[in-house]
GUZA-90204 format. One record per residue (C-alpha): residue number from 0; chain; x, y, z. Coordinates in nm, 2 decimals, padded with zeros to 4 digits. Layout:
GUZA-90204
R,k,c,X,Y,Z
R,NUM,A,X,Y,Z;
...
//
This chain:
GUZA-90204
R,k,c,X,Y,Z
R,0,A,01.80,-03.81,01.36;
R,1,A,01.55,-03.84,01.03;
R,2,A,01.67,-03.66,00.69;
R,3,A,01.34,-03.53,00.62;
R,4,A,01.39,-03.32,00.93;
R,5,A,01.68,-03.09,00.84;
R,6,A,01.81,-02.78,00.77;
R,7,A,02.14,-02.58,00.77;
R,8,A,02.02,-02.37,01.05;
R,9,A,01.76,-02.38,01.32;
R,10,A,01.69,-02.07,01.50;
R,11,A,01.54,-02.14,01.87;
R,12,A,01.29,-01.75,01.89;
R,13,A,01.12,-01.57,01.68;
R,14,A,01.23,-01.23,01.89;
R,15,A,01.39,-00.91,01.76;
R,16,A,01.73,-01.12,01.75;
R,17,A,01.53,-01.43,01.54;
R,18,A,01.34,-01.24,01.32;
R,19,A,01.67,-01.03,01.17;
R,20,A,01.86,-01.38,01.11;
R,21,A,01.63,-01.60,00.94;
R,22,A,01.58,-01.26,00.71;
R,23,A,01.93,-01.28,00.66;
R,24,A,02.07,-01.65,00.67;
R,25,A,01.74,-01.74,00.41;
R,26,A,01.93,-01.49,00.14;
R,27,A,02.11,-01.82,00.00;
R,28,A,01.79,-01.98,-00.17;
R,29,A,02.02,-02.30,-00.13;
R,30,A,02.05,-02.27,00.21;
R,31,A,01.76,-02.39,00.47;
R,32,A,01.65,-02.31,00.75;
R,33,A,01.41,-02.32,01.07;
R,34,A,01.23,-02.13,01.31;
R,35,A,01.10,-02.19,01.65;
R,36,A,00.89,-01.96,01.79;
R,37,A,00.71,-02.08,02.09;
R,38,A,00.43,-01.79,02.07;
R,39,A,00.16,-01.76,01.75;
R,40,A,00.13,-01.56,01.49;
R,41,A,00.08,-01.16,01.54;
R,42,A,-00.20,-01.11,01.31;
R,43,A,-00.47,-00.94,01.59;
R,44,A,-00.48,-00.60,01.49;
R,45,A,-00.39,-00.42,01.83;
R,46,A,-00.02,-00.51,01.72;
R,47,A,00.01,-00.27,01.49;
R,48,A,-00.21,00.01,01.59;
R,49,A,00.08,00.19,01.83;
R,50,A,-00.06,00.37,02.10;
R,51,A,-00.21,00.03,02.22;
R,52,A,00.06,-00.03,02.34;
R,53,A,-00.01,00.01,02.68;
R,54,A,-00.21,-00.25,02.68;
R,55,A,00.03,-00.51,02.57;
R,56,A,00.25,-00.57,02.80;
R,57,A,-00.15,-00.69,03.00;
R,58,A,-00.31,-00.89,02.75;
R,59,A,-00.18,-01.31,02.86;
R,60,A,-00.28,-01.38,02.45;
R,61,A,00.07,-01.11,02.33;
R,62,A,00.24,-01.13,02.64;
R,63,A,00.42,-01.42,02.87;
R,64,A,00.35,-01.25,03.18;
R,65,A,00.69,-01.30,03.34;
R,66,A,00.74,-01.20,03.76;
R,67,A,01.03,-01.18,03.91;
R,68,A,01.10,-01.34,04.26;
R,69,A,01.10,-01.09,04.54;
R,70,A,01.25,-00.78,04.51;
R,71,A,01.44,-00.76,04.87;
R,72,A,01.54,-00.41,04.79;
R,73,A,01.19,-00.31,04.63;
R,74,A,01.02,-00.39,04.96;
R,75,A,01.03,-00.77,04.85;
R,76,A,00.82,-00.65,04.55;
R,77,A,00.75,-00.97,04.32;
R,78,A,00.79,-00.76,03.98;
R,79,A,00.56,-00.81,03.64;
R,80,A,00.80,-00.84,03.37;
R,81,A,00.62,-00.86,02.98;
R,82,A,00.78,-01.05,02.73;
R,83,A,00.65,-01.11,02.45;
R,84,A,00.42,-01.35,02.26;
R,85,A,00.42,-01.35,01.94;
R,86,A,00.61,-01.41,01.60;
R,87,A,00.85,-01.03,01.67;
R,88,A,00.83,-01.14,02.04;
R,89,A,00.91,-00.85,02.30;
R,90,A,00.92,-00.63,02.01;
R,91,A,00.53,-00.70,01.87;
R,92,A,00.44,-00.53,02.21;
R,93,A,00.78,-00.30,02.31;
R,94,A,00.71,00.10,02.34;
R,95,A,00.88,00.17,02.02;
R,96,A,01.18,00.32,02.10;
R,97,A,01.46,00.31,01.91;
R,98,A,01.72,00.42,02.13;
R,99,A,02.12,00.32,02.01;
R,100,A,02.23,00.40,02.35;
R,101,A,02.55,00.60,02.45;
R,102,A,02.85,00.49,02.18;
R,103,A,03.13,00.47,02.52;
R,104,A,02.90,00.18,02.57;
R,105,A,02.99,-00.02,02.27;
R,106,A,03.32,00.11,02.29;
R,107,A,03.36,-00.03,02.73;
R,108,A,03.26,-00.32,02.53;
R,109,A,03.59,-00.31,02.35;
R,110,A,03.76,-00.24,02.64;
R,111,A,03.65,-00.54,02.78;
R,112,A,03.84,-00.70,02.49;
R,113,A,03.55,-00.78,02.21;
R,114,A,03.69,-00.68,01.92;
R,115,A,03.50,-00.55,01.66;
R,116,A,03.23,-00.43,01.90;
R,117,A,03.36,-00.07,01.92;
R,118,A,03.07,00.20,01.88;
R,119,A,03.27,00.29,01.48;
R,120,A,03.24,-00.08,01.41;
R,121,A,02.86,-00.15,01.55;
R,122,A,02.77,00.14,01.37;
R,123,A,02.72,00.01,01.06;
R,124,A,02.52,-00.29,01.15;
R,125,A,02.31,-00.07,01.28;
R,126,A,02.30,00.16,00.94;
R,127,A,02.22,-00.19,00.82;
R,128,A,01.90,-00.23,00.94;
R,129,A,01.77,00.06,00.92;
R,130,A,01.50,00.27,00.69;
R,131,A,01.51,00.61,00.85;
R,132,A,01.28,00.90,00.81;
R,133,A,01.56,01.15,00.68;
R,134,A,01.68,00.92,00.50;
R,135,A,02.08,00.79,00.43;
R,136,A,02.32,00.98,00.64;
R,137,A,02.65,00.95,00.86;
R,138,A,02.46,00.78,01.16;
R,139,A,02.17,00.67,00.97;
R,140,A,02.07,00.45,00.73;
R,141,A,01.75,00.51,00.47;
R,142,A,01.73,00.20,00.28;
R,143,A,01.68,-00.12,00.59;
R,144,A,01.41,-00.24,00.65;
R,145,A,01.33,-00.14,01.01;
R,146,A,01.11,00.19,01.01;
R,147,A,01.26,00.49,01.24;
R,148,A,01.00,00.75,01.26;
R,149,A,01.08,01.15,01.42;
R,150,A,00.83,01.20,01.71;
R,151,A,00.58,01.46,01.77;
R,152,A,00.94,01.78,01.81;
R,153,A,00.66,02.10,01.74;
R,154,A,00.42,02.12,02.00;
R,155,A,00.44,02.35,02.25;
R,156,A,00.46,02.12,02.56;
R,157,A,00.74,01.95,02.34;
R,158,A,00.93,02.27,02.31;
R,159,A,00.88,02.47,02.66;
R,160,A,01.03,02.04,02.79;
R,161,A,01.34,02.11,02.58;
R,162,A,01.38,02.50,02.72;
R,163,A,01.34,02.42,03.07;
R,164,A,01.61,02.12,03.00;
R,165,A,01.86,02.38,02.88;
R,166,A,01.75,02.58,03.21;
R,167,A,01.84,02.33,03.37;
R,168,A,02.17,02.29,03.25;
R,169,A,02.14,02.03,03.06;
R,170,A,02.19,02.01,02.64;
R,171,A,01.95,02.02,02.43;
R,172,A,02.05,01.79,02.07;
R,173,A,01.85,01.77,01.75;
R,174,A,01.91,01.35,01.73;
R,175,A,01.99,01.19,02.03;
R,176,A,02.15,00.85,01.78;
R,177,A,02.31,01.10,01.60;
R,178,A,02.69,01.34,01.66;
R,179,A,02.57,01.39,02.00;
R,180,A,02.37,01.11,02.23;
R,181,A,02.29,01.28,02.52;
R,182,A,02.07,01.59,02.64;
R,183,A,01.72,01.65,02.57;
R,184,A,01.52,01.52,02.19;
R,185,A,01.30,01.40,02.02;
R,186,A,01.24,01.04,02.04;
R,187,A,01.28,00.84,01.72;
R,188,A,01.01,00.52,01.72;
R,189,A,01.05,00.23,01.49;
R,190,A,00.67,00.29,01.35;
R,191,A,00.58,00.34,01.00;
R,192,A,00.30,00.39,00.78;
R,193,A,00.05,00.50,01.12;
R,194,A,00.21,00.07,01.21;
R,195,A,00.44,-00.08,01.49;
R,196,A,00.76,-00.17,01.29;
R,197,A,00.80,-00.52,01.44;
R,198,A,01.08,-00.71,01.31;
R,199,A,00.80,-00.98,01.21;
R,200,A,00.69,-00.69,01.03;
R,201,A,01.04,-00.56,00.92;
R,202,A,01.21,-00.90,00.81;
R,203,A,01.03,-01.18,00.91;
R,204,A,00.72,-01.11,00.62;
R,205,A,00.86,-01.02,00.35;
R,206,A,01.13,-01.33,00.38;
R,207,A,00.83,-01.59,00.38;
R,208,A,00.82,-01.58,00.02;
R,209,A,01.09,-01.83,00.06;
R,210,A,01.09,-02.20,-00.04;
R,211,A,01.39,-02.23,00.13;
R,212,A,01.25,-02.11,00.53;
R,213,A,01.03,-02.30,00.73;
R,214,A,00.83,-02.13,00.99;
R,215,A,00.71,-02.31,01.31;
R,216,A,00.45,-02.11,01.59;
R,217,A,00.31,-02.26,01.89;
R,218,A,00.64,-02.48,01.89;
R,219,A,00.88,-02.49,02.23;
R,220,A,01.16,-02.58,02.17;
R,221,A,01.28,-02.89,02.51;
R,222,A,01.65,-02.90,02.43;
R,223,A,01.94,-02.83,02.22;
R,224,A,02.03,-03.22,02.10;
R,225,A,02.43,-03.30,02.10;
R,226,A,02.58,-03.55,01.87;
R,227,A,03.03,-03.58,02.00;
R,228,A,03.07,-03.20,02.19;
R,229,A,02.80,-03.07,01.85;
R,230,A,02.49,-02.93,01.80;
R,231,A,02.32,-03.12,01.57;
R,232,A,01.94,-02.98,01.67;
R,233,A,01.70,-02.93,01.88;
R,234,A,01.40,-03.14,02.02;
R,235,A,01.07,-02.89,02.05;
R,236,A,00.67,-02.94,02.15;
R,237,A,00.43,-02.91,01.89;
R,238,A,00.08,-03.01,01.82;
R,239,A,00.09,-03.25,02.15;
R,240,A,00.47,-03.44,01.95;
R,241,A,00.77,-03.41,02.04;
R,242,A,00.99,-03.35,01.69;
R,243,A,01.30,-03.34,01.68;
R,244,A,01.49,-03.08,01.36;
R,245,A,01.86,-03.15,01.25;
R,246,A,02.12,-02.85,01.19;
R,247,A,02.37,-02.93,00.99;
R,248,A,02.52,-02.62,01.09;
R,249,A,02.49,-02.43,01.35;
R,250,A,02.19,-02.38,01.60;
R,251,A,02.11,-02.05,01.71;
R,252,A,01.94,-01.92,02.03;
R,253,A,01.78,-01.61,02.03;
R,254,A,01.53,-01.66,02.31;
R,255,A,01.63,-01.37,02.50;
R,256,A,01.74,-01.28,02.84;
R,257,A,01.52,-01.54,02.99;
R,258,A,01.47,-01.82,02.79;
R,259,A,01.83,-01.87,02.63;
R,260,A,01.96,-01.97,02.94;
R,261,A,01.71,-02.11,03.03;
R,262,A,01.73,-02.35,02.72;
R,263,A,02.10,-02.34,02.78;
R,264,A,02.05,-02.58,03.12;
R,265,A,01.83,-02.74,02.99;
R,266,A,02.06,-02.88,02.76;
R,267,A,02.35,-02.96,03.00;
R,268,A,02.54,-02.60,03.00;
R,269,A,02.53,-02.43,03.28;
R,270,A,02.65,-02.44,03.62;
R,271,A,02.75,-02.78,03.72;
R,272,A,02.54,-02.74,04.11;
R,273,A,02.21,-02.65,03.94;
R,274,A,02.24,-02.95,03.66;
R,275,A,02.33,-03.17,03.96;
R,276,A,02.04,-03.05,04.15;
R,277,A,01.81,-03.04,03.84;
R,278,A,01.99,-03.45,03.78;
R,279,A,02.03,-03.31,03.40;
R,280,A,02.37,-03.46,03.24;
R,281,A,02.59,-03.19,03.21;
R,282,A,02.78,-03.17,02.88;
R,283,A,02.98,-02.87,02.99;
R,284,A,02.95,-02.68,03.24;
R,285,A,02.98,-02.31,03.28;
R,286,A,02.93,-02.11,03.53;
R,287,A,02.77,-01.80,03.40;
R,288,A,02.51,-01.94,03.25;
R,289,A,02.21,-01.76,03.36;
R,290,A,02.46,-01.49,03.57;
R,291,A,02.51,-01.13,03.53;
R,292,A,02.15,-00.99,03.48;
R,293,A,02.11,-00.63,03.40;
R,294,A,01.75,-00.42,03.38;
R,295,A,01.67,-00.11,03.36;
R,296,A,01.44,00.01,03.62;
R,297,A,01.20,00.34,03.67;
R,298,A,01.02,00.57,03.87;
R,299,A,00.72,00.80,03.77;
R,300,A,00.78,01.17,03.86;
R,301,A,00.45,01.34,03.71;
R,302,A,00.30,01.69,03.77;
R,303,A,-00.08,01.82,03.72;
R,304,A,-00.13,01.97,03.42;
R,305,A,-00.28,02.25,03.33;
R,306,A,-00.57,02.26,03.00;
R,307,A,-00.34,02.17,02.74;
R,308,A,-00.57,01.94,02.55;
R,309,A,-00.29,01.66,02.58;
R,310,A,-00.42,01.25,02.52;
R,311,A,-00.62,01.20,02.81;
R,312,A,-00.87,01.45,02.63;
R,313,A,-00.88,01.22,02.36;
R,314,A,-00.97,00.91,02.60;
R,315,A,-01.30,01.03,02.54;
R,316,A,-01.48,00.73,02.34;
R,317,A,-01.66,00.90,02.10;
R,318,A,-01.31,01.10,02.00;
R,319,A,-01.15,00.75,02.05;
R,320,A,-01.40,00.56,01.79;
R,321,A,-01.32,00.81,01.56;
R,322,A,-00.97,00.79,01.61;
R,323,A,-00.93,00.43,01.54;
R,324,A,-01.16,00.43,01.27;
R,325,A,-00.96,00.73,01.10;
R,326,A,-00.67,00.42,01.19;
R,327,A,-00.78,00.14,01.01;
R,328,A,-00.88,00.32,00.73;
R,329,A,-00.64,00.56,00.68;
R,330,A,-00.33,00.47,00.89;
R,331,A,-00.39,00.85,01.09;
R,332,A,-00.43,01.02,01.36;
R,333,A,-00.28,01.09,01.73;
R,334,A,-00.32,00.66,01.77;
R,335,A,-00.03,00.68,01.50;
R,336,A,00.23,00.81,01.74;
R,337,A,00.26,00.83,02.13;
R,338,A,00.29,01.04,02.43;
R,339,A,00.66,01.06,02.42;
R,340,A,00.71,01.37,02.32;
R,341,A,01.09,01.37,02.38;
R,342,A,01.37,01.19,02.57;
R,343,A,01.68,01.29,02.77;
R,344,A,02.00,01.11,02.87;
R,345,A,02.12,01.33,03.15;
R,346,A,02.51,01.28,03.36;
R,347,A,02.41,01.32,03.75;
R,348,A,02.77,01.38,03.82;
R,349,A,02.94,01.69,03.58;
R,350,A,03.20,01.41,03.59;
R,351,A,03.05,01.13,03.46;
R,352,A,03.22,00.96,03.12;
R,353,A,02.83,00.94,03.00;
R,354,A,02.45,01.00,03.09;
R,355,A,02.38,00.77,03.39;
R,356,A,02.00,00.85,03.39;
R,357,A,01.73,00.88,03.13;
R,358,A,01.42,01.10,03.16;
R,359,A,01.13,00.94,02.91;
R,360,A,00.93,01.23,02.89;
R,361,A,00.50,01.13,02.87;
R,362,A,00.14,01.31,02.83;
R,363,A,-00.07,01.06,02.97;
R,364,A,-00.16,00.98,03.29;
R,365,A,-00.01,00.65,03.39;
R,366,A,-00.42,00.58,03.56;
R,367,A,-00.54,00.76,03.23;
R,368,A,-00.86,00.55,03.09;
R,369,A,-01.14,00.58,02.83;
R,370,A,-01.44,00.82,03.01;
R,371,A,-01.82,00.98,02.85;
R,372,A,-01.93,01.26,03.01;
R,373,A,-02.22,01.19,03.22;
R,374,A,-02.07,00.84,03.27;
R,375,A,-01.66,00.83,03.38;
R,376,A,-01.44,01.17,03.46;
R,377,A,-01.16,01.26,03.23;
R,378,A,-00.87,01.20,03.46;
R,379,A,-00.65,01.54,03.48;
R,380,A,-00.45,01.67,03.25;
R,381,A,-00.10,01.50,03.31;
R,382,A,00.25,01.58,03.24;
R,383,A,00.61,01.42,03.36;
R,384,A,00.82,01.16,03.31;
R,385,A,00.97,00.85,03.39;
R,386,A,01.34,00.85,03.52;
R,387,A,01.53,00.49,03.41;
R,388,A,01.86,00.37,03.61;
R,389,A,02.09,00.36,03.24;
R,390,A,02.41,00.14,03.36;
R,391,A,02.28,-00.03,03.74;
R,392,A,02.60,-00.22,03.93;
R,393,A,02.35,-00.47,04.05;
R,394,A,02.35,-00.82,03.91;
R,395,A,02.14,-01.08,03.88;
R,396,A,02.06,-01.49,03.79;
R,397,A,01.81,-01.63,03.59;
R,398,A,01.81,-02.00,03.72;
R,399,A,01.58,-02.35,03.65;
R,400,A,01.27,-02.39,03.81;
R,401,A,01.19,-02.74,03.72;
R,402,A,01.31,-02.99,03.41;
R,403,A,00.96,-02.87,03.19;
R,404,A,01.04,-02.65,02.96;
R,405,A,00.73,-02.45,03.00;
R,406,A,00.84,-02.41,03.33;
R,407,A,00.89,-02.00,03.37;
R,408,A,01.30,-02.02,03.50;
R,409,A,01.32,-01.89,03.83;
R,410,A,01.40,-01.53,03.76;
R,411,A,01.64,-01.30,04.07;
R,412,A,01.68,-00.92,03.98;
R,413,A,01.86,-00.82,04.33;
R,414,A,01.76,-00.44,04.18;
R,415,A,01.94,-00.16,04.39;
R,416,A,02.15,-00.47,04.54;
R,417,A,02.41,-00.18,04.47;
R,418,A,02.42,00.08,04.72;
R,419,A,02.52,00.28,04.47;
R,420,A,02.26,00.24,04.25;
R,421,A,01.98,00.33,04.48;
R,422,A,02.23,00.66,04.54;
R,423,A,02.21,00.74,04.14;
R,424,A,01.86,00.68,04.10;
R,425,A,01.75,00.92,04.39;
R,426,A,01.98,01.18,04.22;
R,427,A,01.80,01.16,03.91;
R,428,A,01.47,01.15,04.04;
R,429,A,01.63,01.54,04.17;
R,430,A,01.70,01.57,03.86;
R,431,A,01.42,01.56,03.71;
R,432,A,01.23,01.72,03.98;
R,433,A,01.50,02.08,03.91;
R,434,A,01.34,01.98,03.51;
R,435,A,00.98,02.05,03.64;
R,436,A,01.03,02.33,03.84;
R,437,A,01.19,02.54,03.54;
R,438,A,01.00,02.81,03.27;
R,439,A,00.82,02.76,03.08;
R,440,A,00.74,02.36,03.14;
R,441,A,00.67,02.46,03.61;
R,442,A,00.36,02.73,03.39;
R,443,A,00.22,02.44,03.25;
R,444,A,00.20,02.21,03.58;
R,445,A,-00.01,02.29,03.87;
R,446,A,00.13,02.07,04.17;
R,447,A,00.34,01.75,04.18;
R,448,A,00.13,01.39,04.19;
R,449,A,00.45,01.21,04.23;
R,450,A,00.64,01.13,04.43;
R,451,A,00.44,01.42,04.56;
R,452,A,00.51,01.74,04.75;
R,453,A,00.55,01.56,05.12;
R,454,A,00.85,01.38,04.95;
R,455,A,01.14,01.57,05.03;
R,456,A,01.41,01.38,05.18;
R,457,A,01.68,01.16,05.09;
R,458,A,01.49,00.90,05.32;
R,459,A,01.12,00.99,05.10;
R,460,A,01.25,00.95,04.79;
R,461,A,01.44,00.61,04.91;
R,462,A,01.14,00.45,05.02;
R,463,A,00.90,00.65,04.69;
R,464,A,01.15,00.38,04.45;
R,465,A,01.13,00.12,04.67;
R,466,A,00.76,00.15,04.68;
R,467,A,00.72,00.23,04.31;
R,468,A,00.98,00.12,04.11;
R,469,A,00.92,-00.12,03.85;
R,470,A,01.14,-00.26,03.56;
R,471,A,01.06,-00.11,03.13;
R,472,A,01.19,-00.42,03.01;
R,473,A,01.56,-00.48,02.87;
R,474,A,01.64,-00.74,03.06;
R,475,A,02.05,-00.81,02.92;
R,476,A,02.37,-01.01,03.04;
R,477,A,02.25,-01.38,03.10;
R,478,A,02.48,-01.53,02.85;
R,479,A,02.79,-01.28,02.86;
R,480,A,02.98,-01.26,02.55;
R,481,A,03.40,-01.23,02.62;
R,482,A,03.74,-01.27,02.46;
R,483,A,03.78,-01.53,02.86;
R,484,A,03.69,-01.91,02.93;
R,485,A,03.44,-01.75,03.17;
R,486,A,03.23,-01.61,02.88;
R,487,A,02.90,-01.76,02.83;
R,488,A,03.02,-01.69,02.41;
R,489,A,03.27,-01.56,02.23;
R,490,A,03.30,-01.23,02.10;
R,491,A,03.13,-01.40,01.73;
R,492,A,02.86,-01.56,01.99;
R,493,A,02.95,-01.89,01.94;
R,494,A,02.91,-02.10,02.31;
R,495,A,03.21,-02.18,02.51;
R,496,A,03.25,-02.61,02.50;
R,497,A,03.07,-02.73,02.21;
R,498,A,03.05,-02.64,01.83;
R,499,A,02.74,-02.56,01.63;
R,500,A,02.60,-02.39,01.91;
R,501,A,02.50,-01.95,01.94;
R,502,A,02.34,-01.75,02.13;
R,503,A,02.24,-01.39,01.94;
R,504,A,01.97,-01.16,02.16;
R,505,A,02.00,-00.89,02.41;
R,506,A,02.17,-01.20,02.64;
R,507,A,02.47,-01.17,02.51;
R,508,A,02.55,-00.82,02.62;
R,509,A,02.84,-00.79,02.88;
R,510,A,02.70,-00.46,03.10;
R,511,A,02.31,-00.38,02.86;
R,512,A,02.36,-00.07,02.70;
R,513,A,02.28,00.30,02.84;
R,514,A,01.95,00.31,02.59;
R,515,A,01.71,00.06,02.49;
R,516,A,01.75,-00.26,02.37;
R,517,A,01.49,-00.33,02.07;
R,518,A,01.74,-00.12,01.79;
R,519,A,02.15,-00.28,01.98;
R,520,A,01.97,-00.64,01.95;
R,521,A,01.85,-00.62,01.62;
R,522,A,02.24,-00.47,01.56;
R,523,A,02.37,-00.72,01.72;
R,524,A,02.16,-01.02,01.49;
R,525,A,02.25,-00.84,01.17;
R,526,A,02.65,-00.84,01.32;
R,527,A,02.60,-01.30,01.41;
R,528,A,02.50,-01.28,01.09;
R,529,A,02.77,-01.24,00.88;
R,530,A,02.96,-01.46,01.18;
R,531,A,02.79,-01.76,01.09;
R,532,A,02.79,-01.62,00.72;
R,533,A,03.18,-01.61,00.69;
R,534,A,03.11,-01.24,00.59;
R,535,A,03.37,-00.96,00.60;
R,536,A,03.26,-00.73,00.82;
R,537,A,03.14,-00.39,00.69;
R,538,A,03.42,-00.13,00.74;
R,539,A,03.42,00.08,01.01;
R,540,A,03.23,00.44,01.01;
R,541,A,03.47,00.71,01.18;
R,542,A,03.18,00.88,01.33;
R,543,A,03.23,01.26,01.42;
R,544,A,03.05,01.26,01.81;
R,545,A,03.01,01.52,01.98;
R,546,A,03.09,01.39,02.33;
//
């Protein structure tokens, strides 16, 4: 390969992890870094507007639009899976919830033999990336590039929801990313200055002035090139040409839970039978590449609300137009936040060690639309929550559809394949209903819309789940890290069986955390940067937790 296209590090994927790595690895001006992104730049203003997130997941300009294979336990439905198609990856189109998960999620990783991945070990990395609205503290970082702000925690609805949760027997906490990681509390968002704080905006844009950082967009990688068992570079396509870039030190895959295993398979690392079926010359037989797929799915529990002046009323065309102008000129107004005032992490059984269900409270109906008197009627006010299964036991797969790198992989989640997942999900729906039956939130509603009053028995609830459950976009686990030889990567995220190659993204999670995956993926990238650069890890923080 020609030295004229030579770099120290090549990062494949400018998403939640890749943007962090590009920033941290290029801090040394003598280190040359190339980041390859299959999507385009994130210049469209809608990508900056927080409340626009509802539309981004259906917009082909910004979303790759993956779909799962038919899921047998979800009535053979194919589940739509949004994935970011721009710089910043899915952090540029996601719901912006900043949630780290429960401390025991990471302690479980440590119990699996992953030294250095306990909660106390990873907390310094969460703090490093975070520019928290409350400044620096035991649990938060105030000087990091990722802006984290608090949701609406003073509204009548918010207070009523927390009171109802307490009445239903759940704790209330001031900070779900602080000392108490369960119960009912205010949501936190990756929003700053009235705009989405994607990893592109927080990490990549500040590093773009560095002459040692090269960013190539619309440049999908086609394979990792190996020389004598070492990752020596990456082949990619751009503007109709097949190009190759050399990596003098390392190649780092940050394509996410679908694309990182896909690229490993295309490069000859994966199950022997799958490689042989596609005529791919094996480099390393790795049976677990593309296995262990996990994801969070949810269903809606919702009610017709009494007139509370909710988000739906603000979707009147003239009001919305003024709100857009207010945001465009001043970065102010209700478009700078989300209709999610609170989140809740609850245990469906008191004997559990950690929460197994999340409630994502919402004040916007799923079919909310722009309206105007005389032309289109407004939707009724709405209150409800998404009920989310946090720790699925079911495991899926990602496999090749063909050897064409532009072909989307086959994604088969096998949602609810393990019966206990359905049982837990059902109990989560019941728990949500109990909350909304408590005052003062019950006094604000007038009839259940989802699942509806006719959904009464366990069989009824199960049928509703199978008919309506959908992803909340947290795929993980397909390049599992572990201390064992069967793991795809080791505890420092190096791909087993070759040298000079790592995977750094949500695919390395051995088990998906019980929260939202963007913050943990950023943490993983922060920690990986220290591994790659040979830096010592910061001292663990012995946090005063209330568990």
